[in-house]
N, C-alpha and C positions, 0 to 999 in steps of 0.2 A: 505287439498289440497288448492292448491293457483289456483284461475283461471287465463287463460293467453286468450288473446283475437285477439293479431295481431302479425304478423313476419314482419311488413312493408309493407304488400301487398298494393296494389293499392287503390285510394280512392273509394268512394260507387259509385260513377257515373262511374268509368271504370273497372268494375268486368271481371277477367280474368279466363279462364279455360284454363287446358293444358290435353289433350286426348289423349291417344295412340290409335289407329284405332284398332277397334275389328271387324270389318265388317258391310256391309250396315245396318243391321236391327239395331245394337246398336248405330253405327254411325250417322244413321238418326235418333235415340231416343233421344240423347243427345243433336244433333243440335236443336230438337224443343223446348227440356226442357231450354237450356241453352238460346238460341235466343230469346225466347218468355218475357225473364227476362231482354234482353238487354245486355246479357254478351257476349264479345269477346271469341271467341274459335281459339285455335291454336293447331292443330293437329300433331303428330309424328309418324314415323312407327314402333318405338320401343323402349325400357327402355332406351338405351343409350343415343339417342337422347333426349327422355324426361330429363333424369339427367344434361346434358347438359345445355338445356334450363333452367330447375329449378333451378340449379344453379348459372346461370348469371342474374336471375330476379326473384320477387315473384310472384307466381301466387295465386288466391283463392281457387284454386280448382284443383286437379289432379285425373284422372281416370285411372286407367292403363287399358291394352287390354287383352283379352281374352286367349290368345295364349300362354301369360307365366303360370309359375307354381308360385303358391304361395312363394315358397323361393326365388325365383327372385325380387317378387313383396318387400317381407318384406326388402330384403337387400337391393334395392332400398330406401325405406322407411327409413332407417337407414341413407343412404350416405344423402338424403336431409334434414334430421332432424340435420343435423350438421350443415347448414346454414340456415334453415328453419324450428326450433323447433315446431312450433304449425301449420305446413301442413295441409290441411284438404286432404285425399287422400281415395279414395273409389278402393277398389281393386275388380277385375274382374279377374274368372278364370275358365277356360273349365274343370280342373283337380282339384278334392278334396283327400287330404290326409288325415288320422287321425292327428290332433294336429294343422291344420291349422288355425282354429278359434281361439285358445289361443293364436298364433303366432301373430295373426294380430290385435286381442283385447293388446296384453301385448305391441306391436311396436306403438300403439297409432293410428291405422288405423283407419278412421271415419266411415266405413264400409266395409263389405266383402260380396261378391256374387261367389257361385259358380253353375257351370250349373248343370241342367237346373234352371234358374231362370225366375220369373215374369218378365216382362217390365214394368209393371206398378208400381211395389214395388221399380224396380231400379230408375223409375222415381221420385219417393215421398222421396227416400233418398236422390238423388240428390237434389231436392227441397228445404230438408232439412239441407243439408249441405249449401247451399246456403242462406240459411236463418237463420243459428244459429251462432252469432256473437261470441259466448265462450262456446268451449265445449270440449277440450281436458283433464281436468279433471273430466270428465264425468263417465268413467270406469276404474278401476283400479284393474288388476288381482294379487292376494295376492300369490297365487298357484294353480298349473295347472299340471293334467296328463289327458291324454284320457278317465280316471276312474273318477275323481275327480276334481273339478275345485271349488274355493274358489274366489271370487272377492266381489267389491263394487259398488256402483251404486249410482249418485247423484240423487236427488228427483225432477227430473223432467220430463214432458211427452217424450220430447226430447232424453233424455239420454234412457227412457223406449224403445222407438223406434228403438233405435240403438241396444241396446242389443237384442232388438225379432228378428232383422234381421242376427243379428249373430248367433243364434241360427237355423234360418232359413236355414244357410248356410251349415250348418252340413249333411252330408251324410254318415249314416249307415245303411246298408243293412240288417243288423237284426233287424232292426225297421221301421215296415210298415210304410209308409209315413203319412197315417191316424192316426196313435197310435200319431206319434212323433207330426204332426199338433195338437191333442189334447192336449199332455203335454205342448206344446208351448203357446195355447192360454188360457189355466188352469193357467199357471205359469205367463203369462200377466197380467190378471185380478187381482191376488194376490198381483203381484208387483206395480200396479198402485194403488190398496188398499189401500197398504204400504205406498207410497209414499204419497197418500193423506190425510190418516188419520193418519199415525206415521209421516210422515214426513212434513206435510201440505205444499208439494209443494215447499218447503223449499230450494233452491237450495246449500244453505251451510251445510244441512242434508244429511247423506248418507244410504242406506239400504244395509244389509250384504247380500251375496248370495251365494249357493252353490248348484252346480248339480253333483250327484253321479250317475254314471251309472253301475248297477250291472249287472249279468250274467241275470238274470230272471224280473228286474224292474229297472226304474227309478226313482230317487229321487229329490226334489227341495226344499232347506230350504230358507226362504225369513224370514230374521229378520228388523223389525223397528224400527227408533229411538225412539218412540213414549211412553206412560205410558201404550200403551194395551189398552183394554177393558173387561169388565165382560161378564160371561155367558148368564147373563140376557139381556143385551144389544144385545148379538148376538141371541138372542129368539125373539126377537122384528123386527128383523132384515129380511128382504127377505129372506136370508137362513135359518131361521128358520119357513118358512111356507112352506106347501103343492106346488110341483108344479100347482097344481090346482088352486091355491090362493095367487100368487104371490103379489097382490096389497094391500091385507087388512093390511099388516104389516104398510101401510104409516098411517093409521087413528091412532093405536095403538102408534106408534112413534110420532106423532104429537100431541097426547094428553098430552105424558109425555116429550114433549119439546125436541125430538130428531128428525134429518134430516131424511131424508130416504135413506136406505143403502142395502146393504146387497146382490145386484144382483151379483155381481163380484163372490162372493163368493158362491153362489147357482149356478153359471155357472160352476166353479170351482169343486164344488162339483159332477156334473154332469159329467165331464170331464175326471176325474181320480179316482182311487180306493179308496184312502184312504185322507183324509185331515184333519191333526193333530195341533191342537195348544196348545202352553204351558199353562203353568196356568195364567200367567200377560196375554197372549193374544197379545204379540207383534210378535210372533216368529210362523212362521207355517211351516209343512214338507208337500208337497204334493208326493202322489207316485203312480205309475203306473204301473201293475203289466203286463210282457210280455209273450208270450204264451211260452213253452220250445221249444228251437232248435229242428228243425226238422234232424241238421245234426249235428255232435261232432263240440265244437267250438275250435279245437285245430289243 
């Protein structure tokens, strides 16, 4: 993959954002975040006016309004990308429909939020978009259906955070929010572990990821580009210790010349039902079982 950084946007001293009005709460939040960093904000009432302005001059960041559906915002992004192929666009929407997250990732949205969403998370993602100079080769969807998504993610924390936010945007009424949050947190720990230990946070390296939604289970597969680790090494990580003895592993690892590790794996094991590694140690599958549906799924 080739990293791209600019569409000829304004110099660093003249950062500009184009924002569709979303209501007082969101508008004030965006104003607070952007203005605090010295950005200039231009507001429009709808996507039609946004497209006209975005086609006329470059903006460093674009945020859509909550009142539109994702299909409208994706079409808008396609049109803008004809002139500005590396535009940073954050999609906001009040209505989620299946397939939205896949479409947003495929079209190269920087991030996606479906209501209800946490204002602080939106603020953090806006800050990330403001700070990230090169981003648009970070996530690539290889194939995707609502039941099975395969993609690659660049080995850096900013890409990990973007991918996790895309997952938070999924709304599936058949999955309790608490269980969804557990799966996402476990996935994040395993993903960052793969990026750090397998990819060494090298932006030229990528992690392979799959999400599978079965009737009564959710599975995530993560494969890193590294050489893997031995089961003996894992036993000397935090994951190999009992919950009441999480820190004794540090002494053993220090004696063996190994850096402390394994907390992410331990946390993931507590959040999902199964954590299965391959023989090489560079590929893992997380499984979370769901309660049988109370009503027929037809």
